[in-house]
C-alpha angles and dihedrals in degrees: 000000000000119000118206102203101166142026120265117267098206138039087244090059088050090055089046087060092048088052091048090051090052093045096053089051091062120098117264094014117132113250097237092165135357122263089235091058091050092046092052093052091046091051091048090054093051089049090052089051090053091053096047112117104172107107092208092055092045091051091046090052091049091052091047091051091054090050092050096052090101096039118149087237091066095057094070101034113095090198095049094118090052092050093049092044091051092049092045093051091047094049097042097052 
């Protein structure tokens, strides 16, 4: 059993959670955590991004997003474009 006891602190960690959510939906994969738990933590992270006011952190997140556009996580996630779009909208507003 995996316990998610905090929100991610990087966009990469956020994509790790998206990958975990996808992975546990696959047949014959142990249910380390529920999809609802993963979804809640992912939503909390996006909410934290929306509330971030420090320009240095915002710019750092934008650079990280650009670097992650070809992440291995995105190759298996059918909703990758939705995830990236959501992060982009959050970071650009």
